[in-house]
N, C-alpha and C positions, 0 to 999 in steps of 0.2 A: 784479439788474436794472440796466440802464444808463439813464442820462438820455437824453432824446430831444429833438431840436430839430425843429420841424415848422412848416409853413405850413398854416393851416386856411382853409377857404372858407365863406362864407355869402352868402346873397342880401341885397342892399341894401334890398329892399322890406320894410317892417315887417310887412306883411300876409302875406308868403310864409314858409312854414316849411320850405323846401327846404334840406337839408344843413346844419343848424345845427352848427357846429364840426366839420365833416367834414374829416379829414386829406386834404390835397391833395398835399403834397410832404414828404419827410423830408430834412433837411439835416445837414451836419456840425457846425455851430456856430450859436449865436444870431446872430452877425453875418451869416452867410450866409443864414439864414432871414429876417432883417430886410431885407437887401439884395434878396433875391429877391421878397419881398412888395412892396417899393417898386417894383421893376421891373415886376411883373405888374400892379399897380394903376396904374402910369404908362401902361400900354397903353391905358387908358380915355381918356386925354387925346389919344391919337393916333387916335381912332375905331376902335380895334381891340378893342372891348369884348368881354369874355368874359361871355356872357349866361347867366342862370339857365335851365336846361332846363324848369323848371316854369312860370315866369311871364314870362320874357323880360327882366326887369330885370338890371342889371349885377351881377356877382359882386364881392365884396370879399374880399381876402386879407390875412391878418394872421399875424405870427409867434407861436408858442407854445413855451414851454419846459416840458417835463415832467421834473421832478426825481424820480429814483428814491429810494425810501426806503433808508437804509443798512441793511445786513444785520448784525445783531449775533449773534455766536456766544457762547454761554455756556460 
């Protein structure tokens, strides 16, 4: 298995349960996932909000690194 670098999305409303930790994008490295998450979250400041389809609150994006377990051969 390979390690994976992703950006996940969740709704910012605490009462909403839409897409908890749903993968939104897959990236090449942690740095690119962190930068892309900052960029997408920054759109909220420009009134280009990405809204939750369930409740209408803004979506929040964050980088996630999933490290694959090493494979040991006996």
